[in-house]
C-alpha positions as CSV (number, residue, x, y, z in Angstrom):
1,X,-4.8,163.5,85.3
2,X,-2.0,163.3,87.8
3,X,1.5,164.1,86.6
4,X,4.0,161.3,86.5
5,X,7.5,162.1,87.9
6,X,10.3,162.1,85.3
7,X,12.2,159.0,84.9
8,X,14.9,158.4,87.5
9,X,17.7,158.6,84.9
10,X,16.7,162.2,83.9
11,X,16.8,163.3,87.5
12,X,20.3,161.9,87.9
13,X,21.6,163.6,84.8
14,X,20.1,166.9,86.0
15,X,21.7,166.6,89.4
16,X,25.1,165.7,87.8
17,X,24.9,168.8,85.6
18,X,24.2,171.0,88.7
19,X,27.1,169.4,90.5
20,X,29.6,170.0,87.6
21,X,28.5,173.6,87.3
22,X,29.0,174.1,91.0
23,X,32.4,172.4,90.9
24,X,33.5,174.6,88.0
25,X,32.4,177.7,89.9
26,X,34.4,176.6,93.0
27,X,37.4,176.0,90.8
28,X,37.3,179.5,89.3
29,X,36.8,181.2,92.7
30,X,39.2,179.0,94.5
31,X,42.1,179.7,92.2
32,X,41.9,183.4,93.1
33,X,42.0,182.7,96.8
34,X,45.2,180.6,96.8
35,X,48.2,182.7,97.6
36,X,51.0,182.6,95.0
37,X,54.4,181.6,96.5
38,X,57.9,181.3,95.0
39,X,57.4,177.7,94.1
40,X,54.6,178.5,91.5
41,X,56.5,181.0,89.4
42,X,60.0,181.7,88.1
43,X,62.1,184.6,89.3
44,X,64.3,186.6,87.0
45,X,67.9,187.2,87.9
46,X,69.7,190.2,86.4
47,X,73.4,190.2,85.7
48,X,75.1,193.5,85.1
49,X,77.6,193.7,82.2
50,X,80.2,196.5,81.6
51,X,83.8,197.0,80.5
52,X,84.7,195.6,83.9
53,X,83.0,192.3,83.1
54,X,80.0,190.4,84.4
55,X,78.7,191.4,87.8
56,X,78.5,188.9,89.5
57,X,80.9,186.8,87.6
58,X,79.3,183.6,88.9
59,X,75.5,183.6,89.4
60,X,74.2,180.7,91.5
61,X,70.5,180.5,90.8
62,X,67.6,178.0,90.5
63,X,66.3,176.9,87.1
64,X,64.9,180.3,86.4
65,X,65.2,183.2,84.0
66,X,68.4,185.3,83.6
67,X,68.8,188.6,81.8
68,X,71.6,191.0,81.3
69,X,71.8,194.8,81.8
70,X,74.5,196.9,80.2
71,X,75.7,199.3,82.9
72,X,78.8,200.3,81.0
73,X,79.6,203.0,78.5
74,X,79.9,200.9,75.4
75,X,77.5,198.5,73.6
76,X,77.6,194.9,74.6
77,X,76.4,191.6,73.0
78,X,76.0,188.6,75.3
79,X,76.0,185.1,73.8
80,X,76.3,181.4,74.6
81,X,78.8,180.4,71.9
82,X,77.9,177.4,69.7
83,X,80.2,174.4,69.5
84,X,81.5,175.3,66.1
85,X,82.6,178.9,65.2
86,X,80.6,178.9,61.9
87,X,77.3,178.1,63.7
88,X,75.1,180.8,65.2
89,X,75.2,181.1,69.0
90,X,72.8,179.2,71.2
91,X,71.6,182.4,72.8
92,X,72.1,186.0,71.7
93,X,70.9,189.2,73.4
94,X,71.6,191.3,70.3
95,X,73.4,194.6,70.8
96,X,72.7,196.1,74.2
97,X,73.2,199.8,74.3
98,X,74.3,201.4,77.6
99,X,71.4,201.2,80.1
100,X,69.5,198.5,78.1
101,X,68.3,195.2,79.5
102,X,68.3,192.0,77.4
103,X,65.6,189.5,76.7
104,X,65.4,186.7,79.2
105,X,67.0,183.3,78.9
106,X,65.4,180.4,80.7
107,X,68.0,178.1,82.3
108,X,66.0,174.8,82.3
109,X,68.8,172.3,82.8
110,X,71.1,171.8,85.8
111,X,74.8,172.6,85.5
112,X,76.8,175.6,84.4
113,X,76.3,177.8,81.4
114,X,79.1,180.2,80.3
115,X,78.0,183.5,78.8
116,X,80.5,185.5,76.7
117,X,80.6,189.1,75.6
118,X,80.8,188.8,71.8
119,X,82.6,192.1,71.5
120,X,85.3,191.1,74.1
121,X,85.7,187.4,74.5
122,X,87.8,187.8,77.6
123,X,84.7,188.8,79.5
124,X,82.9,185.7,80.7
125,X,80.1,185.1,83.2
126,X,78.9,181.7,84.5
127,X,75.4,180.8,85.6
128,X,75.2,177.7,87.9
129,X,71.9,175.9,88.4
130,X,71.2,172.9,90.6
131,X,71.7,169.4,89.2
132,X,70.8,166.9,92.0
133,X,68.3,169.0,94.0
134,X,65.3,170.9,92.7
135,X,66.2,174.3,94.4
136,X,68.9,175.9,96.4
137,X,69.7,179.3,97.9
138,X,70.2,182.0,95.2
139,X,73.4,184.0,95.1
140,X,73.2,186.3,92.2
141,X,73.3,189.8,93.5
142,X,75.6,192.3,91.7
143,X,78.3,193.9,93.8
144,X,77.4,197.5,94.2
145,X,81.0,198.5,94.7
146,X,82.1,197.2,91.3
147,X,82.3,200.2,88.9
148,X,83.2,200.1,85.2
149,X,86.4,201.8,84.3
150,X,86.3,205.4,83.3
151,X,85.9,205.6,79.6
152,X,88.7,206.9,77.4
153,X,88.1,210.2,75.9
154,X,87.1,209.5,72.4
155,X,84.8,212.2,71.4
156,X,86.9,215.2,72.2
157,X,89.6,216.5,69.8
158,X,91.4,218.1,72.7
159,X,91.8,215.0,74.8
160,X,95.4,214.2,75.7
161,X,96.3,210.5,76.2
162,X,99.5,209.7,78.0
163,X,101.1,206.3,78.0
164,X,101.4,204.6,81.4
165,X,105.1,204.5,82.4
166,X,106.3,202.3,85.2
167,X,109.5,202.8,87.1
168,X,111.5,200.3,89.1
169,X,112.8,201.6,92.4
């Protein structure tokens, strides 16, 4: 008895399954062949913090991640203050010991964000991100010549501190 061919609908379903499997294989292999460029991932900008302040004091970056590195001799805590003093800060690095780097903060919105050292509120740094354009040239490189001030001698009992005296001539 001669075999009858399968109905046409089963043949179509079988060929569609093969096509979908082949398409999935190409999608998996093709993703590994596409080069990654700067538009597909965020960069992380690092701002140095010390007794001298934020380095750089103004960081012009894209809507990326920013983190803080304590390059000074004392602990630092970087925050974005809340609107009301009794509320917790919007962002808090926690206490950064000398040499430590903070967790990252994603700057998603355009504009400027002011970061403050919670231990010394006179130290402020600003991150500026684009508002009307999607990207711009980043200018957030710390100045290598900026050095934190020499720490006062606090650990030694034999340290002599003299007051600074000025004289008019």
